[in-house]
N, C-alpha and C positions, 0 to 999 in steps of 0.2 A: 613517670614523667613528673618533673618538678612543677609545682603550682606557684612557686615564688614569683613575685612580680619582677619583670625585667628592669634592668637599669636603664633609665632614659638616656637615649643618645641625642644630646642637644646639639643643634646646629650652630656653628660659628660663622656668622656673616662677615665676609671680608670684602676687600676692594677687588676690582678686576682691571689689571694693568698688564699690557703686553701679552695677553693670553694666559696669564697666571692669576692666582688669587692670594695676593699678599695681605698681611695685616697692615694697618696704618703704621708708618714708621714712628709715629708719636706714641704708639701703644695705647691710645685712647679708644674708648667706645662710648656709645650712648644708648639709652633705652628707646625702643620704638613701641608705640602704643597703637591700638586699634582706634577707629573712629569713636567707639564707645568708651575708650579710656583703659581698656584691658592691655596688660603687658603682652607683647608679641615676641620680642627678641632684643638682643643687644647687637647693634650694628657698629661697624668701624667708623670712627670719627676722623675723617681725612684731614690732612695738614697741607701746608705750603709745599713741603718736600714731596708729598704724594702727587700734587698737581704737577710739579716739575718732572717727576718720574713718568707720569702719564703723558705729558707733552713729548717727552723724549721718545717714548714707545710709539706714539702716534706718528712722529716725524720719521722714525725708522721704517715704518710700514707704508709710507706714502708711495715710494717708488714701485714696490711690488704690486700694491693694490691698484694704483692708477695705471700701471703698465699692463695689468690683466686685460684680456679682451672684454668688451661689454657683455658679450654672450656668457662668458665665464662668471662675471660678477652677477648676472641675472640668475644663473644656475645656483650660485652659492646663497644668494638671498632667498631663493625658493627653498633651498634646503633648510634654511633657518625657519621658514614658515612651517615646514614639515615638523621640525623639532618643537616648535611652539604648539602645534596641534597635538603632539604626543604628550605634552605636559599641561594640557588644557585644564584639567581638574585642579592642579596645584595653583595655576594662575587665577582660576575662578575663586578659590578660597582666599588667596592673598589679596586680590582686588576687592572682594567683598569685605574683608576685615579692614583694609586700608581706607576704603571710601565709604564704608558704612551703608552699603547697598545690599539688597536681598540677593541671594545666590542667583536667582533667575536674571536679575538686572546685570549682575557682574558677569554672568555667562555671555550676555549680549555684548558687553564691552570687550571681553576677551576675544570673542568671535570677530568683532569689528577690527580689533588690532591684528589678528591673524590675516584677515582679508586685506587689510591695508598693506601689510608686509608683502603679500603676493602681488598686489597692485603695483607697488613700487618696483618689485623684482621685474615685472613685465616692461618697465620703462628703461631698463638698463641699456638695451640695444636699440632703442627707439628715440631717445631724447636728442641724439646728435642728428638724426634724420629730420626730426621736426623743427629743431632750432639751429640747424647748421645748413650749409649748402653753398651752391655757386651763386656769386653775385654778378649782375650785369655791369660791365665796365666798358668805357670807350677806349678801345685799344686792343692790340693782339696779345691779350693776356688771359690766363685762367685766374680768377679771383675767388678763393674758397675760404669760407668761415667754418670753424669747427669749435664746439665747446670743450673746454678742458677743466679739470678740477682745480679748485682754489688752493687746496693743500690741507693743513690742519685746522679743524673747526672746533671751537669751544662751544659747548651747549649747556645751558642751564635748563634742565628738564622742567616741564610744567609741574606746578606745586600740587594741583588738584587731581589731574588725570594721570594716575600712577602707571598705567600700561598703554592705553590707546594714545594718550598725549605723548608718552615717551617714544613709542614706535613712530608717531607722526613727525617727530623732530630728528630721530636718528636715521631712519631708513632713507629719506630724501637726501641726506647729507652723504651717506656712504655709497649709494647706488651709482653715483657718477664718478666715483674714484677718490673722494675725500676720505680722510680719517678723522675720528672725533675723540674728544675728551668730554665726557658727560658728567655733570654734577646732578646726581639724582635728587628727587624731592626729599627735603630734610625729614618731613613727617611721614612720608609714605615711600620708603626706599626699598622695601622687600621685593616687589615685582621687578625692580631694576636689577637687583642682585640675582634673582632667578633668571632674568633675561641674559645676564652675563654667563650663567651656567649653560644656557642654551647655545650662546655664541661660541663658548669654549668647546662644545662638543659637536659643532657644525664644521664646515670646511673654511670658515672665515679665518684669514691669517691673523696671527697675534698682533695686537697693536692697532688694528683697524678701528675697533671700538674699545674705549677705556672708560670704566664706570667708577665714579667715586661717590661715596656716601659721607654724610656729615653736614656741617653748617655751610649753607650756600653763602651766607654773609661773610664767613671767614675765608672761604676758598675762592669765590668768584673774583675778587680784586686781583689775586695773583694770576688767575687764568686770563683775565681781560688785559692785564699789563704784560703778559709774557710775549717777548719779541719773536718767538718762533711759532706763534699762533696767527693764522692768516684771516680768520673770520670768527665772529662770536654771535651766537644766537641767545638772546636774553628773554626768551619766551617765559621762563619760570621766575623771573624777577618781578615780584609784586610790589616792592617798595620803590616809589618813583625817585626818591633821593638816591638810593643805591643804584638804580638804573642809570641815572645821569652820571654818577661817578664812574661807573663801568664804561659808559660810552666815552667819557673823557680819557680814561686809561687806554681804551682801545684805539684812540686816535693817535697814540704815540707812534705806532708803526702802520697807520692807515688801514687797520682791520675793517673788513666789511662787518656791519652791524645789522642784525635782524632784531627788531623789537615790535612784534605784533601786539595790538592792544588787548583783544579778548578773543582768541581763536575759538571757533566752534569745531570741536574735534569730530563731531558726528557728520559734519558737512563734507562735500566733495573737496578733497585737498587740492586739486588742480596741480599745476606744475610750477607755480611761482616759487615755492620753497627750493625746489631743485635748481631752478635757474638763478636764484639769488646767490648760490654757492658755486657758480661756474664762471670761468673767464672765457672770452671768445677770442680765439687766435685766427687772424686773417693772413692768408698766404697768397702771394702773387707769383705766377709762373708764366713765362713767355710761351706763346703758342708757336708751333713750327710754321715756318713760312712756306 
């Protein structure tokens, strides 16, 4: 048996668009370092064209995903949680390196992220029951209100919470039938790329979640201004000036804008994030006389 050292098989970190893993069309990449400054990997440096491609993929996936039954969406999200559990050790290592935490603390964050994914999966077939229903009206009519997805949601992922925060903004957007284009944390993108690999090997249709790595300051303005994006979550935007510019760009087509001040990712998430990305349709129907 040969005792020669094996040739290292180095991983190429790519984008996740439409269920596939393309390189950035710009051909660019950038170095990712751990919290202690050690080199971890070269990640794709996304561009304006990548943002457009991701939005196109997200829009193409809306009809199938929003048209799936709530029960089916819940099943698929639960399957994602199963896949996350199966790659737990890898996520622990990546979160520990990215956030500079001890492996034990990183394991707690990964477990919390998996549990949160399961929690949102359970809401898939319940949110309409809790926040929809029959309305009392004066007249011989049925008056029914039902929540429906907004459509394509742009998400700037949290800059500091590389997995738990990421899951906490992606899962509530897609569980109700929306599709998303996510700009991963610039400095801590590797857990997001690995999440893309999990999504690609689950039953989630291509295009429901699209993950871009690179400079948020470069890509976010194109995402906020895109006329085929219906809502944008600015959770990960830490620069107040940039946040105001993105809000102004989002106003061009009346996007819904989510801009929480300082979320506590360890707290009970509640249902507010799901509800903020839903439209309420009210239907009147005459009763038989």
